[in-house]
C-alpha positions as a Markdown table, in Angstrom:
| # | Residue | x | y | z |
|---|---|---|---|---|
| 1 | Met | -2.8 | 20.6 | -0.6 |
| 2 | Gln | -2.1 | 17.1 | -1.7 |
| 3 | Thr | 1.2 | 15.3 | 0.0 |
| 4 | Lys | 3.5 | 12.6 | -1.6 |
| 5 | Tyr | 1.5 | 10.2 | 0.7 |
| 6 | Glu | -2.0 | 11.1 | -0.6 |
| 7 | Leu | -2.2 | 9.7 | -3.9 |
| 8 | Ser | -4.3 | 11.3 | -6.6 |
| 9 | Pro | -7.3 | 9.1 | -7.4 |
| 10 | Arg | -6.3 | 9.1 | -10.8 |
| 11 | Ser | -2.7 | 7.5 | -9.4 |
| 12 | Leu | -5.2 | 5.2 | -7.1 |
| 13 | Ala | -7.2 | 4.3 | -10.2 |
| 14 | Ile | -4.6 | 3.6 | -12.2 |
| 15 | Gly | -2.9 | 1.2 | -9.7 |
| 16 | Ala | -5.8 | -0.7 | -9.2 |
| 17 | Val | -7.1 | -1.2 | -12.5 |
| 18 | Thr | -3.3 | -1.9 | -13.7 |
| 19 | Gly | -3.2 | -4.8 | -11.1 |
| 20 | Gly | -6.6 | -6.1 | -11.2 |
| 21 | Leu | -6.0 | -6.6 | -15.2 |
| 22 | Ile | -3.2 | -8.1 | -13.9 |
| 23 | Gly | -4.6 | -10.2 | -11.6 |
| 24 | Ala | -7.6 | -11.3 | -13.8 |
| 25 | Gly | -5.3 | -11.9 | -16.7 |
| 26 | Cys | -3.4 | -14.6 | -14.5 |
| 27 | Trp | -6.5 | -16.1 | -13.6 |
| 28 | Ala | -7.8 | -16.4 | -17.4 |
| 29 | Ala | -3.9 | -17.9 | -18.5 |
| 30 | Leu | -4.1 | -20.5 | -16.0 |
| 31 | Ala | -7.4 | -21.0 | -16.6 |
| 32 | Phe | -7.5 | -21.7 | -20.3 |
| 33 | Gly | -3.7 | -23.0 | -20.0 |
| 34 | Leu | -4.9 | -26.0 | -17.6 |
| 35 | Arg | -8.4 | -26.6 | -19.3 |
| 36 | Asn | -6.6 | -27.2 | -22.6 |
| 37 | Ala | -3.5 | -28.8 | -21.3 |
| 38 | Phe | -5.5 | -31.5 | -18.7 |
| 39 | Gly | -9.4 | -30.8 | -19.0 |
| 40 | Met | -11.8 | -29.7 | -16.4 |
| 41 | Asp | -11.5 | -32.8 | -14.5 |
| 42 | Val | -8.3 | -32.4 | -12.7 |
| 43 | Trp | -8.7 | -30.1 | -9.2 |
| 44 | Leu | -6.6 | -26.9 | -11.0 |
| 45 | Gly | -9.1 | -27.0 | -13.3 |
| 46 | His | -12.0 | -26.6 | -11.0 |
| 47 | Val | -9.8 | -24.3 | -8.9 |
| 48 | Phe | -9.3 | -21.5 | -12.2 |
| 49 | Ser | -12.9 | -21.9 | -14.1 |
| 50 | Ser | -14.3 | -20.5 | -11.1 |
| 51 | Pro | -16.0 | -16.9 | -11.5 |
| 52 | Ile | -15.4 | -16.3 | -7.8 |
| 53 | Asn | -12.0 | -17.3 | -8.0 |
| 54 | Ala | -11.3 | -14.6 | -11.3 |
| 55 | Ala | -13.2 | -12.1 | -8.6 |
| 56 | Ser | -10.6 | -13.1 | -5.5 |
| 57 | Phe | -7.9 | -12.9 | -8.3 |
| 58 | Thr | -9.0 | -9.9 | -9.6 |
| 59 | Ala | -9.1 | -7.7 | -5.9 |
| 60 | Phe | -5.6 | -9.7 | -5.2 |
| 61 | Gly | -4.2 | -8.0 | -8.6 |
| 62 | Ala | -5.7 | -4.4 | -7.9 |
| 63 | Ala | -4.4 | -4.5 | -4.1 |
| 64 | Leu | -1.1 | -5.7 | -5.4 |
| 65 | Gly | -0.8 | -3.1 | -7.7 |
| 66 | Gln | -1.1 | -0.4 | -5.5 |
| 67 | Leu | 1.0 | -1.6 | -2.9 |
| 68 | Leu | 4.0 | -2.1 | -5.7 |
| 69 | Gln | 3.1 | 1.5 | -6.2 |
| 70 | Arg | 3.9 | 2.7 | -2.9 |
| 71 | Gln | 6.5 | 0.9 | -2.8 |
| 72 | Ser | 8.3 | 2.6 | -6.0 |
| 73 | Gln | 7.5 | 5.8 | -4.5 |
| 74 | Leu | 9.3 | 4.9 | -1.3 |
| 75 | Arg | 12.7 | 4.4 | -3.1 |
| 76 | Arg | 12.1 | 8.2 | -4.8 |
| 77 | Glu | 11.2 | 9.2 | -1.5 |
| 78 | Ala | 14.4 | 9.0 | 0.5 |
| 79 | Asp | 15.8 | 11.1 | -2.2 |
| 80 | Gly | 15.1 | 14.3 | -0.5 |
| 81 | Met | 17.6 | 13.4 | 2.4 |
| 82 | Asn | 20.4 | 13.6 | 0.0 |
| 83 | Leu | 19.5 | 17.7 | -0.3 |
| 84 | Ala | 22.4 | 19.6 | 0.7 |
| 85 | Leu | 20.4 | 22.6 | 1.6 |
| 86 | Leu | 21.5 | 23.6 | 5.0 |
| 87 | Gly | 25.2 | 22.0 | 3.8 |
| 88 | Thr | 26.8 | 18.6 | 4.3 |
| 89 | Glu | 28.5 | 19.2 | 7.9 |
| 90 | Glu | 26.9 | 18.4 | 10.8 |
| 91 | Asp | 29.5 | 19.7 | 12.8 |
| 92 | Thr | 28.7 | 22.9 | 11.4 |
| 93 | Leu | 26.1 | 25.2 | 13.8 |
| 94 | Leu | 23.5 | 27.3 | 11.5 |
| 95 | Leu | 23.1 | 30.9 | 11.8 |
| 96 | Pro | 19.6 | 32.3 | 11.3 |
| 97 | Asp | 20.9 | 33.5 | 7.7 |
| 98 | Asp | 21.8 | 30.2 | 7.0 |
| 99 | Val | 18.0 | 29.4 | 7.6 |
| 100 | Lys | 17.1 | 32.5 | 5.5 |
| 101 | Thr | 19.4 | 31.2 | 2.4 |
| 102 | Ala | 17.6 | 27.5 | 3.0 |
| 103 | Arg | 14.5 | 28.9 | 2.6 |
| 104 | Lys | 14.7 | 30.5 | -0.3 |
| 105 | Gln | 16.2 | 27.1 | -2.1 |
| 106 | Leu | 13.3 | 25.3 | -1.2 |
| 107 | His | 10.9 | 27.5 | -3.6 |
| 108 | Glu | 13.5 | 26.4 | -6.6 |
| 109 | Leu | 13.1 | 22.5 | -5.9 |
| 110 | Ser | 9.8 | 20.7 | -7.9 |
| 111 | Asp | 6.8 | 20.4 | -7.0 |
| 112 | Ala | 7.2 | 17.0 | -6.2 |
| 113 | Leu | 10.4 | 17.2 | -4.2 |
| 114 | Arg | 8.4 | 20.0 | -2.2 |
| 115 | Arg | 5.9 | 17.4 | -1.3 |
| 116 | Ser | 8.4 | 14.2 | -0.3 |
| 117 | Met | 8.7 | 13.8 | 3.3 |
| 118 | Pro | 12.1 | 14.9 | 3.8 |
| 119 | Val | 11.1 | 18.6 | 2.2 |
| 120 | Arg | 7.8 | 18.5 | 3.8 |
| 121 | Leu | 9.8 | 18.0 | 7.7 |
| 122 | Leu | 12.8 | 20.3 | 6.8 |
| 123 | Thr | 10.5 | 23.4 | 5.4 |
| 124 | Val | 8.2 | 22.9 | 8.6 |
| 125 | Gly | 11.5 | 23.4 | 11.1 |
| 126 | Leu | 12.6 | 26.3 | 8.5 |
| 127 | Leu | 9.1 | 28.1 | 8.7 |
| 128 | Arg | 9.0 | 27.4 | 13.0 |
| 129 | Ala | 13.0 | 28.7 | 13.4 |
| 130 | Arg | 12.4 | 31.8 | 11.4 |
| 131 | Ala | 9.5 | 32.3 | 14.1 |
| 132 | Ser | 11.1 | 31.1 | 17.2 |
| 133 | Trp | 15.2 | 31.1 | 17.3 |
| 134 | Ser | 14.7 | 28.2 | 19.5 |
| 135 | Ala | 15.4 | 24.1 | 19.1 |
| 136 | Thr | 13.0 | 22.9 | 21.3 |
| 137 | Asp | 10.4 | 25.0 | 19.5 |
| 138 | Val | 12.1 | 23.8 | 15.9 |
| 139 | Ser | 12.1 | 19.6 | 17.4 |
| 140 | Gly | 8.8 | 20.1 | 18.3 |
| 141 | Ala | 7.3 | 21.5 | 15.3 |
| 142 | Ile | 9.0 | 18.6 | 13.4 |
| 143 | Glu | 7.6 | 16.1 | 15.6 |
| 144 | Ser | 4.3 | 17.6 | 14.8 |
| 145 | Glu | 4.4 | 17.2 | 11.3 |
| 146 | Ala | 5.8 | 13.9 | 11.6 |
| 147 | Asp | 2.9 | 12.7 | 13.0 |
| 148 | Leu | 0.6 | 13.9 | 11.0 |
| 149 | Ile | 2.4 | 12.3 | 8.0 |
| 150 | Ala | 2.1 | 9.1 | 9.8 |
| 151 | Glu | -1.3 | 9.8 | 10.0 |
| 152 | Glu | -1.5 | 10.3 | 6.3 |
| 153 | Val | 0.3 | 7.3 | 5.7 |
| 154 | Ala | -1.6 | 4.8 | 8.0 |
| 155 | Ala | -4.8 | 6.6 | 6.2 |
| 156 | Ser | -3.5 | 5.9 | 2.5 |
| 157 | Tyr | -3.9 | 2.3 | 3.0 |
| 158 | Ser | -7.6 | 2.5 | 3.7 |
| 159 | Asn | -8.3 | 0.6 | 0.1 |
| 160 | Ile | -5.7 | -1.7 | 0.4 |
| 161 | Arg | -6.9 | -3.0 | 3.7 |
| 162 | Tyr | -10.5 | -3.0 | 2.3 |
| 163 | Leu | -9.7 | -5.2 | -0.6 |
| 164 | Ala | -7.1 | -7.7 | 2.3 |
| 165 | Trp | -11.0 | -7.9 | 3.4 |
| 166 | Ala | -12.8 | -8.6 | 0.9 |
| 167 | Ile | -10.7 | -11.3 | -0.8 |
| 168 | Pro | -11.6 | -13.7 | 2.1 |
| 169 | Ser | -15.3 | -12.6 | 2.1 |
| 170 | Ile | -15.8 | -13.3 | -1.8 |
| 171 | Gly | -14.4 | -16.4 | -0.8 |
| 172 | Phe | -17.1 | -17.5 | 1.7 |
| 173 | Ile | -19.7 | -16.4 | -1.0 |
| 174 | Gly | -18.8 | -19.0 | -3.2 |
| 175 | Thr | -18.9 | -21.4 | -0.5 |
| 176 | Val | -22.2 | -20.2 | 0.4 |
| 177 | Leu | -23.3 | -20.5 | -3.2 |
| 178 | Gly | -21.4 | -23.6 | -4.1 |
| 179 | Ile | -23.0 | -25.2 | -1.0 |
| 180 | Gly | -26.6 | -23.9 | -2.0 |
| 181 | Trp | -26.6 | -25.6 | -5.6 |
| 182 | Ala | -25.4 | -28.9 | -4.0 |
| 183 | Met | -28.2 | -28.6 | -1.4 |
| 184 | Gly | -30.1 | -27.9 | -5.1 |
| 185 | Glu | -28.7 | -31.1 | -6.5 |
| 186 | Leu | -29.7 | -33.3 | -4.0 |
| 187 | Arg | -33.2 | -32.0 | -3.4 |
| 188 | Val | -33.9 | -32.9 | -6.9 |
| 189 | Ala | -32.7 | -36.3 | -6.6 |
| 190 | Gly | -35.4 | -38.2 | -7.7 |
| 191 | Asp | -35.8 | -36.6 | -10.9 |
| 192 | Asp | -34.2 | -36.7 | -14.4 |
| 193 | Lys | -30.3 | -36.4 | -12.5 |
| 194 | Ala | -28.4 | -39.4 | -13.6 |
| 195 | Asp | -26.0 | -39.3 | -10.7 |
| 196 | Pro | -27.2 | -36.2 | -8.8 |
| 197 | Leu | -24.3 | -37.0 | -5.8 |
| 198 | Ala | -21.9 | -36.2 | -8.5 |
| 199 | Ser | -23.3 | -33.1 | -9.2 |
| 200 | Ala | -23.4 | -32.2 | -5.6 |
| 201 | Ala | -19.8 | -33.1 | -5.4 |
| 202 | Tyr | -18.5 | -31.2 | -8.0 |
| 203 | Tyr | -20.6 | -27.7 | -6.8 |
| 204 | Leu | -19.1 | -28.2 | -2.9 |
| 205 | Ser | -15.5 | -28.7 | -4.2 |
| 206 | Ile | -16.0 | -25.4 | -5.9 |
| 207 | Ala | -17.5 | -24.5 | -2.7 |
| 208 | Phe | -14.9 | -25.5 | -0.6 |
| 209 | Asp | -11.8 | -24.3 | -3.7 |
| 210 | Thr | -13.4 | -20.6 | -3.6 |
| 211 | Thr | -12.6 | -20.1 | 0.1 |
| 212 | Phe | -8.9 | -21.8 | -0.1 |
| 213 | Val | -7.9 | -19.7 | -3.2 |
| 214 | Ala | -9.4 | -16.6 | -1.1 |
| 215 | Leu | -7.6 | -17.5 | 1.9 |
| 216 | Ala | -4.2 | -18.5 | 0.1 |
| 217 | Leu | -4.4 | -15.0 | -2.1 |
| 218 | Ser | -5.2 | -12.8 | 1.7 |
| 219 | Leu | -2.2 | -14.6 | 3.4 |
| 220 | Ile | 0.3 | -13.6 | 0.3 |
| 221 | Leu | -1.3 | -10.0 | -0.1 |
| 222 | Met | -1.2 | -9.5 | 3.9 |
| 223 | Phe | 2.6 | -10.2 | 3.6 |
| 224 | Val | 3.6 | -8.0 | 1.2 |
| 225 | Leu | 1.0 | -4.9 | 2.8 |
| 226 | His | 3.1 | -5.6 | 6.3 |
| 227 | Arg | 6.6 | -5.3 | 4.8 |
| 228 | Val | 5.6 | -2.6 | 2.7 |
| 229 | Glu | 4.1 | -0.8 | 5.8 |
| 230 | Ala | 6.9 | -1.4 | 7.7 |
| 231 | Gly | 9.5 | 0.3 | 5.0 |
| 232 | Asp | 7.3 | 3.5 | 5.3 |
| 233 | Asp | 7.6 | 3.5 | 9.1 |
| 234 | Arg | 11.4 | 2.9 | 8.8 |
| 235 | Leu | 11.6 | 6.1 | 6.3 |
| 236 | Leu | 9.7 | 7.8 | 8.4 |
| 237 | Thr | 12.1 | 7.2 | 11.1 |
| 238 | Arg | 14.9 | 7.6 | 9.0 |
| 239 | Val | 14.0 | 10.8 | 8.1 |
| 240 | Arg | 12.7 | 12.3 | 11.3 |
| 241 | Ser | 16.7 | 11.5 | 12.7 |
| 242 | Trp | 18.0 | 13.2 | 9.3 |
| 243 | Cys | 15.9 | 16.0 | 9.9 |
| 244 | Leu | 16.6 | 16.6 | 14.0 |
| 245 | Arg | 20.2 | 16.5 | 12.8 |
| 246 | Gln | 20.2 | 18.8 | 9.7 |
| 247 | Leu | 18.4 | 21.8 | 11.9 |
| 248 | Pro | 17.7 | 21.6 | 15.4 |
| 249 | Leu | 20.4 | 20.2 | 16.6 |
| 250 | Arg | 22.5 | 22.4 | 14.6 |
| 251 | Met | 21.4 | 25.6 | 15.7 |
| 252 | His | 23.4 | 28.0 | 17.0 |
| 253 | Ile | 21.9 | 29.8 | 19.9 |
| 254 | Ala | 23.9 | 32.3 | 21.8 |
| 255 | Lys | 24.4 | 32.4 | 25.8 |
| 256 | Glu | 23.6 | 34.7 | 27.9 |
| 257 | Thr | 26.2 | 36.9 | 29.5 |
């Protein structure tokens, strides 16, 4: 079953393609704007005219698009904690009949809401409570499901982490190519080249600019990735606490006489 955190391939593709197009569009707008305004002799003109930098901006946009999509999901994910399946008064103790009523109400929820993190944890707790009316067993089931969700969350960032790693690699590829081109210009210095040093210097500037742009984009992307992952962790902690207060801590356990 696909969970809220396991984005469908279509959703991942939409986020990546949209972000990539936005990144490439920003690069193209800056490249042509600077070229028309200042020509190609300025430093920024060199930076935004490089196809290697275009690839870095595209990868950056693709990763950022997926992160923004996930950030939007985090805001909707917390809506599950507004449900009152077991009542809103946390001081009220629960009986087995209350759990049975809540399980029936779960089936009336939309598919998207049933896949949300709060409802998933609560569903597991209700199922365990039906089998064993024990607060310890229910708490253990909720914690086990929360651990599975945490693993799903970590796995869902694999594509984004790959792009964050790929961006500096693209910059290093540009550096290697630029140095190679510069060496090629110097190697033919005795031919018809009017100023081989100027050509070599131009390619060396491209070589180091690509690394600079890639590292700068990578720093921005890693900061955004860190913030979104921290939001995921905070939400999971809040949902765990909410679910424990909703069910196992309110279960009425009859005392043996």
